[in-house]
N, C-alpha and C positions, 0 to 999 in steps of 0.2 A: 397544459404546456408547460414547459421547463427554459428557463434564460437563465442567463450567468451576468454576475453583478462582479466585473474585474478589480472594483476596488471597495466591496462591500457596502454600498451605499445603494439606497432605491435607485431603480432604473426606470423607463418609460418603457412599455408593455403593450406593444399593437398585436389585434388578435380581431380576425373575422367576425363580422357580426351571423349570428345563429339564423338559419334558414325557418320562417315561418311556415306552416303545411293547414289549411284550410282556411276556416271562417270567412270575413265576409269581408273583402278589399273595399280602401287601403287598410292595411295593417302595419300598423308603427310598432318597432324593438327600440327596449331603452336598456341598456346593461350599467349596472353599477360593480363595482368601480370601473370606470369606462374604458376602453380603449383607447390607448395614445397618454394616459396620463401614469403616473409614479405608483412604481408597485415596489414594498419594502424587503428586505429579506426573509423566505419563510413561504411558507401557503397561503394565499388571500384566495377565498372562495367569490366567485363573479357569476350573480345573478342576475338573467337577463326575461324581460317581461315583454312581452307583445299583448296589444292590444287592437280587437277591429272596433269596426264604426256601431256595431251593435254592443261597447263595450263589455265582451265578451275576453279573454284573459288567459294564459298559458305559461308557464315557468320553465326555465331550463337553468342547470347553472353546470361551470366545471370550476378548474381548481386551476390557478398561476402558481409554480413554483419559480420563485428566485431563488439562485443557488450562487452560494459565494464559488470564486473560482479559487484555484489550487495556485500557489505561488511558484510551484516550480512542477514542472511534469514529465522531466528527462530522469527517472529513477532507475538506477542501475541495483540488482541484485546480485551484489558477490560474496562468494563462498565456497563449499566444498561439494560434496557430493550430495547432501543435503540441500542444500540450494540448487544444485542441479539435478537431482527428483531422483535420486535410484532409490530403486521399488523396495529394497529389504527384504524379499524373499529370497532365501537358499535355497541353492540348487539341489534338485532331488540326490544327486551323489555329489562328491566331494571334487569331483572333475571340474578344473578352473571352465568359466565360461564367462562372455564377455557381460559388461553389466546391461541392465536394463532400467529405464527411465521409465517412470510414470507418461500417464497421457499429458497430467496438468500438475505440475510442479506450483508449489507456492509462487514464483514471480507470475505465473500464467493467469494465478486465480485474484492475486491482488491487482494486476491491468484488469482483468474483467470486470472486479469490483468498483474499481476507479472509474471505470468509463461509463458505467452504471450510475455511480454519484454523480458525476461530473460529465453528460453528454455533449454539452456545449465544448468542451476542452478534450473530445475522446480522440480527434486527430493529432493532437500533440503529446496525449499523452504516451508514455512505452517504459516500459519494465524491463527489458534485455535481461537473460538470465547469463551470469557471469558467472557461473560455479563450476570447479573444476575438480572431480573425483578424487579423492586424497591426499590432497593439497594440505601443507600444515601451514603456520602462520607466517614463518620467514620466506616460505616462498610467495605466498597471498601478498607481504609487503613488497616484494621485487614485483608482482605481475601488475599488481593496483595502481601504478600512476598512466602506464599505456593504456592500461583500461577505458581509464577514467576520460583520458584525451580522447580515444577514440569515439567513445560513446556522448561524448559533448556533456556527460553526465550533470546534472544539478544538484542531483539526490544519492546516497549510495547507503546502500544495506549492508552492515557488515556482519558475516555470522562465519566464524571457523572457530577452531579449536578443537573438536573432538577427536582430530590425526594428532595434533600435538599428545594429547593424551595418552593414543596409542604407542607416541613415539618415546616419550620422556617420560612419562607419570605425573606425579605428585611434584618431584622435583623440577620439572619443566615450567609449572602454572607460571612463576611470576615471568619466567621469559615470556610466554605464551601472552600474557597480558600487556605486557612492556611492545609487543610487535604489533596486537592490536588498536594502543594507543598510538604507534607512530604510524598507523594507516589512518586514523582519524588525525592525526597530525599533517598527514599529503594529501588529505581529501580538504583540510581545512585552507592549505596552503592555495590550492586550486580552486577557491571559492566553492567548495561543494561542500554541502549540509551531511553531518554522518549521523545515522542510526545505527549503533549498536545492538547487536542482541545476544542474550545469555542463550546459551547452550540448551538444545531442548532435553528433556530429560531420558535417560537409558533406563531398560529392563533388563536387572544382572540375570535373569532366565535367560535370556537372548544368546543368540551365538556369538553378538557381537555388543553386549552389553557389558562387558568384563568393568568398566570403567563407571558404572553410576555412581559409586561413592566418592569418587573425584569430581564430578559434575558439578557440584552444587559449591565444592573449594573454589574451582575455577570462574565459577560464574560470583562467586563474591568479589573475588577481582577484576573480573569486566564491570559489574555496579561501579567497583572506585572507579575506574581506570574512564568509564564514560565520566563521572562526574568531574574528574580531575580535567579531563579533556574538552569535557563540554559538548560531547555527544548526547546527542536525544538517545536513552535507554528504552530499549523492546525487550521488554522480559518476558519471553517464551517460555521461558522455565516455569513462572508463576503461573500463564495463561494454559498450560497443561494439565497444572492443577494433581500432578502425578498420578494421570488417566493413561494408564500403560494399554490400555483398548485404543491410543492414539497412535500407538508402535506398530509396528512390521515386526513379523515374523523375528527378525535379526536381533530385536531389541535397540537398535541403534535409531535407524532411519522410520522417519515418520510416515502411517499409510496413509490413504486417501482421505480420510478425515482429518488427522494429523497434520498435512500440508494446508486443510482450507482454514484449520485452526491457525497455523502461523500466519496464513493469507490473511484474516480478519484481524488479528491482533496488530502486523504491518500496517493495514488498512487503519486503525483506530488511531495509531500513533501519525501515520500521517495527515488524518484529516484533523485532528488536534491541534497539531504545528502548523501545519502548511496551508491551510485554509485560510482565505484574508479576512482579516476582521475588518469590523467600518472604520477604525481607526489608524489600520495597518498600511504605510505606503505599499506599495508594488511596483518595485521598479528593478531591471537589470542594469548591464553595462548600458551607457547611452540612452538611461531615459525607458527603454525599452520593457513593458511588461515583462516579466519572468515565465510566466506561463503562453505566451506566445512569442519566444523567441524563435527563429527558426536556423 
């Protein structure tokens, strides 16, 4: 069984006693640690022993998992077509076609992973997808305040810049980084914790991977921006490790495995920075637990 600790401290756990089968009545069952006692963070094995009047015994065991809570649970994924989930498979003919979305973009995979890790907070955890295909950072900067307000965001995951490279090339890298820094500042003013991601790699052999050589240069600027602005850096570029098998045929958009790698990377950053530690305060406006605001 899994229970939550909202402050990172041990919690009282109550569990039903196991049911003995067979033996000679009366049968006595004792469990250690006992139901109704304090259980620390982590996994604790409970061992139960049954004794009958003939001194026959039998044992069973189960695990109680005490999981620390997330301090913030309303997490907005903000970005362009990579966040939105474009599948990146070029059309069979060069004729125009509508964008095609994968079944499970990284925000969906991330929400599923957080629900599994923090089941007692699953009703509160949400990762809405606010990706807009084709968006450049200047437009994202204009859009961001309204999105954060409408979503009542506590966390924002920022991933943009690939379209800026298409529009302005190397000459626009500084302005792109400035726009991303301004997004972090907007989030900070609204009390939203910002996670700033590096761009995923591009495959120059793909139909839309022409800016592969510029991605590391923009990522260097993104790393500096995260440090200066106090955002949590999520290094997606490093997480891909140069593995082009994680990209779709267009060389730009991740494939199914790539979106999973993105979700895993964001998940680890969130778990590391937002999971309540034993000595960390857990409060929001009016002293309400952040993970349980409505």
